[in-house]
C-alpha positions as CSV (number, residue, x, y, z in Angstrom):
1,X,-13.2,10.0,26.0
2,X,-13.1,11.2,22.4
3,X,-10.0,10.1,20.6
4,X,-7.8,12.8,19.0
5,X,-4.6,12.9,17.0
6,X,-2.2,15.8,17.2
7,X,0.7,16.8,14.9
8,X,3.3,19.4,15.6
9,X,5.1,20.3,12.3
10,X,7.7,22.8,11.0
11,X,7.2,24.5,7.7
12,X,10.1,23.6,5.2
13,X,11.8,26.2,3.2
14,X,10.1,25.2,-0.1
15,X,6.8,26.3,1.4
16,X,8.0,29.8,2.5
17,X,5.3,32.3,1.5
18,X,2.9,29.6,0.5
19,X,-0.6,29.7,1.9
20,X,-1.7,27.5,4.8
21,X,-4.2,25.8,2.5
22,X,-1.5,25.0,-0.1
23,X,0.7,23.6,2.7
24,X,-2.1,21.4,4.0
25,X,-3.3,20.1,0.6
26,X,-0.1,19.9,-1.5
27,X,2.6,19.2,1.0
28,X,0.7,17.2,3.6
29,X,-1.9,15.7,1.1
30,X,-4.8,16.3,3.6
31,X,-8.1,15.9,1.7
32,X,-10.5,18.8,1.3
33,X,-13.2,17.6,3.7
34,X,-10.6,17.4,6.5
35,X,-9.2,20.8,5.7
36,X,-12.7,22.1,5.9
37,X,-13.1,20.6,9.4
38,X,-9.7,22.0,10.5
39,X,-10.7,25.5,9.2
40,X,-14.2,25.7,10.5
41,X,-13.3,24.5,14.0
42,X,-10.0,26.4,14.1
43,X,-7.9,23.2,14.6
44,X,-5.0,24.4,12.5
45,X,-2.7,26.8,14.3
46,X,0.3,28.7,13.1
47,X,2.7,29.5,16.0
48,X,-0.2,28.8,18.3
49,X,-2.6,31.2,16.6
50,X,-5.5,30.5,14.2
51,X,-5.0,32.3,10.8
52,X,-7.1,32.4,7.6
53,X,-6.4,29.6,5.2
54,X,-5.0,32.0,2.6
55,X,-2.5,33.5,5.0
56,X,1.1,33.0,3.9
57,X,3.4,30.9,6.2
58,X,7.1,31.2,6.6
59,X,10.0,28.8,6.8
60,X,10.3,27.3,10.4
61,X,6.8,28.4,11.4
62,X,5.2,25.9,13.8
63,X,2.0,24.2,12.5
64,X,-0.3,22.5,15.0
65,X,-3.0,20.1,13.7
66,X,-5.7,18.4,15.8
67,X,-8.0,15.7,14.4
68,X,-10.9,14.1,16.3
69,X,-12.5,10.7,16.0
70,X,-15.7,12.5,14.8
71,X,-13.8,13.5,11.6
72,X,-13.9,9.9,10.5
73,X,-16.3,7.0,10.0
74,X,-15.9,4.2,12.6
75,X,-14.8,0.6,11.9
76,X,-14.5,-2.5,14.0
77,X,-11.9,-5.1,13.0
78,X,-12.1,-8.4,14.9
79,X,-8.9,-9.6,16.5
80,X,-7.2,-13.0,16.2
81,X,-4.1,-14.1,18.1
82,X,-3.5,-17.4,16.3
83,X,-0.7,-15.9,14.1
84,X,2.0,-13.6,15.5
85,X,2.7,-11.0,12.8
86,X,6.3,-10.2,11.6
87,X,6.7,-6.4,12.0
88,X,9.2,-4.9,9.5
89,X,8.6,-1.2,10.5
90,X,6.3,0.7,12.9
91,X,5.7,4.2,14.0
92,X,2.8,6.2,15.5
93,X,1.0,6.3,12.1
94,X,1.7,3.2,10.2
95,X,2.9,-0.4,10.4
96,X,4.6,-2.5,7.7
97,X,4.3,-6.2,8.2
98,X,5.5,-9.3,6.5
99,X,2.5,-11.2,5.1
100,X,2.7,-15.0,5.1
101,X,1.8,-16.7,1.8
102,X,-1.6,-18.4,1.9
103,X,-3.7,-16.0,4.0
104,X,-6.0,-13.3,2.8
105,X,-5.2,-9.7,3.4
106,X,-8.7,-8.7,4.6
107,X,-12.0,-10.3,5.4
108,X,-14.9,-10.5,3.0
109,X,-17.6,-11.4,5.5
110,X,-18.5,-9.4,8.6
111,X,-17.6,-12.2,11.1
112,X,-14.5,-13.5,9.3
113,X,-11.4,-13.2,11.5
114,X,-8.7,-15.4,10.0
115,X,-7.1,-12.7,7.7
116,X,-4.0,-10.7,8.0
117,X,-5.8,-7.6,9.2
118,X,-7.3,-9.5,12.1
119,X,-3.9,-10.7,13.2
120,X,-2.6,-7.1,12.9
121,X,-5.6,-5.9,14.9
122,X,-4.6,-8.3,17.7
123,X,-1.1,-6.9,17.7
124,X,-2.2,-3.3,17.8
125,X,-5.2,-3.6,20.2
126,X,-6.8,-1.5,21.4
127,X,-5.9,0.5,18.3
128,X,-7.3,-0.6,14.9
129,X,-5.5,-1.2,11.7
130,X,-6.7,0.4,8.4
131,X,-6.4,-1.0,4.9
132,X,-4.1,0.9,2.5
133,X,-3.4,-1.7,-0.2
134,X,-3.7,-5.4,-0.7
135,X,-1.7,-8.5,-1.6
136,X,-3.2,-11.6,-3.2
137,X,-3.8,-14.5,-0.9
138,X,-0.9,-16.5,-2.4
139,X,1.5,-13.5,-2.3
140,X,3.9,-13.0,0.6
141,X,5.9,-10.0,1.8
142,X,5.7,-6.4,2.8
143,X,2.4,-4.6,3.2
144,X,1.3,-1.3,4.8
145,X,-1.5,-0.7,7.3
146,X,-2.4,2.6,8.8
147,X,-2.6,2.8,12.6
148,X,-5.1,5.7,12.7
149,X,-7.7,7.1,10.3
150,X,-5.9,10.4,9.8
151,X,-3.2,9.0,7.6
152,X,-5.4,6.7,5.5
153,X,-6.4,9.2,2.8
154,X,-2.8,10.5,2.7
155,X,-1.3,7.1,2.1
156,X,-4.0,6.2,-0.4
157,X,-3.2,9.5,-2.3
158,X,0.5,8.7,-2.2
159,X,-0.2,5.3,-3.9
160,X,-2.3,7.2,-6.4
161,X,0.5,9.6,-7.1
162,X,3.0,6.7,-7.3
163,X,5.2,8.1,-4.5
164,X,4.9,4.8,-2.7
165,X,7.2,2.4,-4.6
166,X,6.5,-1.4,-4.3
167,X,8.9,-4.0,-5.7
168,X,8.3,-7.7,-6.1
169,X,10.3,-10.8,-6.7
170,X,8.8,-13.7,-8.7
171,X,9.8,-17.0,-10.4
172,X,8.2,-17.2,-13.9
173,X,7.9,-20.0,-16.4
174,X,10.5,-20.2,-19.1
175,X,13.1,-17.6,-20.2
176,X,12.5,-14.0,-21.1
177,X,13.6,-12.8,-24.5
178,X,15.0,-9.6,-22.9
179,X,16.6,-9.2,-19.5
180,X,14.5,-6.1,-18.7
181,X,11.4,-4.5,-20.1
182,X,7.9,-2.9,-19.5
183,X,4.5,-4.5,-20.0
184,X,1.9,-1.9,-20.8
185,X,-1.4,-3.7,-21.3
186,X,-4.8,-2.7,-19.9
187,X,-6.4,-5.2,-17.5
188,X,-10.2,-5.8,-17.0
189,X,-12.6,-8.4,-15.8
190,X,-12.7,-12.0,-17.2
191,X,-16.0,-12.7,-19.0
192,X,-16.7,-16.1,-17.4
193,X,-14.6,-16.3,-14.2
194,X,-15.2,-13.7,-11.6
195,X,-11.9,-14.6,-9.8
196,X,-9.8,-13.8,-12.8
197,X,-8.7,-10.7,-14.8
198,X,-7.6,-10.6,-18.4
199,X,-5.9,-8.3,-20.8
200,X,-8.4,-5.9,-22.3
201,X,-11.3,-7.5,-20.4
202,X,-14.5,-5.6,-19.5
203,X,-14.0,-2.3,-17.8
204,X,-10.2,-2.5,-18.6
205,X,-7.9,0.0,-16.9
206,X,-4.4,1.1,-17.8
207,X,-1.7,-1.2,-16.2
208,X,2.1,-0.8,-16.4
209,X,4.6,-3.4,-15.0
210,X,8.4,-3.0,-15.2
211,X,10.7,-6.1,-14.8
212,X,14.4,-7.0,-14.7
213,X,16.0,-10.5,-14.7
214,X,17.8,-11.4,-11.5
215,X,18.9,-15.0,-12.4
216,X,17.9,-18.0,-14.4
217,X,17.6,-21.7,-13.7
218,X,17.6,-24.4,-16.4
219,X,13.9,-23.8,-17.1
220,X,12.7,-20.6,-15.4
221,X,13.6,-17.0,-14.6
222,X,13.7,-15.1,-11.3
223,X,12.6,-11.5,-11.9
224,X,12.4,-8.3,-10.0
225,X,9.2,-6.3,-10.7
226,X,8.0,-2.8,-10.0
227,X,4.5,-1.5,-10.5
228,X,3.4,1.9,-11.9
229,X,-0.2,0.9,-11.4
230,X,-2.0,-1.4,-8.9
231,X,-4.6,-3.5,-10.7
232,X,-5.9,-6.7,-9.3
233,X,-3.6,-9.6,-10.3
234,X,-1.6,-7.2,-12.4
235,X,1.8,-9.1,-12.2
236,X,0.1,-12.5,-12.7
237,X,-2.0,-11.4,-15.7
238,X,0.9,-9.5,-17.4
239,X,3.3,-12.3,-17.2
240,X,0.7,-14.9,-18.3
241,X,0.1,-12.6,-21.3
242,X,3.8,-12.9,-22.2
243,X,3.4,-16.7,-22.0
244,X,5.6,-16.7,-18.9
245,X,3.1,-17.2,-16.1
246,X,4.2,-17.2,-12.5
247,X,5.3,-20.7,-11.2
248,X,2.5,-22.5,-9.5
249,X,0.0,-19.7,-10.1
250,X,-3.4,-21.4,-9.4
251,X,-5.4,-19.1,-11.7
252,X,-3.1,-18.3,-14.7
253,X,-0.6,-21.2,-15.0
254,X,-2.4,-24.4,-16.3
255,X,0.5,-26.6,-15.1
256,X,-0.1,-25.8,-11.5
257,X,-0.9,-28.7,-9.2
258,X,-3.2,-28.3,-6.1
259,X,-0.4,-28.3,-3.5
260,X,2.1,-26.1,-5.4
261,X,3.1,-22.7,-3.9
262,X,2.9,-19.6,-6.1
263,X,6.3,-17.8,-5.9
264,X,5.4,-14.1,-5.8
265,X,6.9,-11.9,-3.0
266,X,6.5,-8.3,-2.1
267,X,10.2,-7.7,-1.5
268,X,10.4,-4.0,-0.6
269,X,8.4,-0.8,-0.1
270,X,9.8,2.8,-0.2
271,X,7.9,5.9,0.9
272,X,8.1,9.1,2.8
273,X,6.1,9.1,6.0
274,X,2.9,11.2,6.3
275,X,3.3,14.6,8.0
276,X,7.0,14.2,8.9
277,X,8.3,13.2,5.5
278,X,10.9,10.7,6.7
279,X,12.3,8.5,3.9
280,X,11.7,4.8,4.4
281,X,13.0,1.8,2.5
282,X,11.8,-1.4,4.0
283,X,12.9,-4.8,2.8
284,X,11.1,-8.1,3.3
285,X,13.5,-11.1,3.4
286,X,13.2,-13.4,0.4
287,X,11.6,-16.8,1.5
288,X,13.8,-19.8,1.2
289,X,11.8,-21.4,-1.6
290,X,12.8,-18.5,-3.9
291,X,16.6,-19.2,-3.5
């Protein structure tokens, strides 16, 4: 049986007299290729009737959308029941889980099955999880997975538009000069180590990190961090650039010993849910080693 996903929605007042196309693309963030499918196969209905895409809709009109498995490319994620995931939030479209430190977010080889997405796949089976964003292997905390392919491009676009807010907590070496600030330095590839990134490396992209001091110990600072961009190793590279690398960072802190644990935690995620626009603010408890 072909899988399908259906959504029954109500037009909000701010889209009164807007076109169906504008509602789908700007309010729901549905990409053009899916809007094309909905239009050509008449799978978008207004009050149970198909209408042209430029037709104006009214407040409280009922919008019905149907997506089929054939709209999307298939994927197969192997399952692994070794680790039971810690679910922070779940609905029909997405799941937010608490990633343990020390495991990878996703597999790099086809037969690899010891990553977070494999454990999430076991929890969701027979449904499949879909990647939305990543956390480094040594980073713990809240991370989003989609539970169906329909919301994947929507969530990815929300990250691009910075409407999904991600906050982190980290211990850094030494004491900051200012209790809050912004690091705005482009990040690119390291010239000799493919694992690493560096400020103004090759193919550098704009990167912006905000931080605020939470508390200090005798030798180090605990900071809260929010990201405007999502570059690989962004937090780690930016604080190393300030000469305040993360404690026990195996790549960017030369004082790190082999058994040390890097102290970076994805402490909260806020977003509005796809299609229904419910506001979420999800906290991930701070691990004991941060206290």
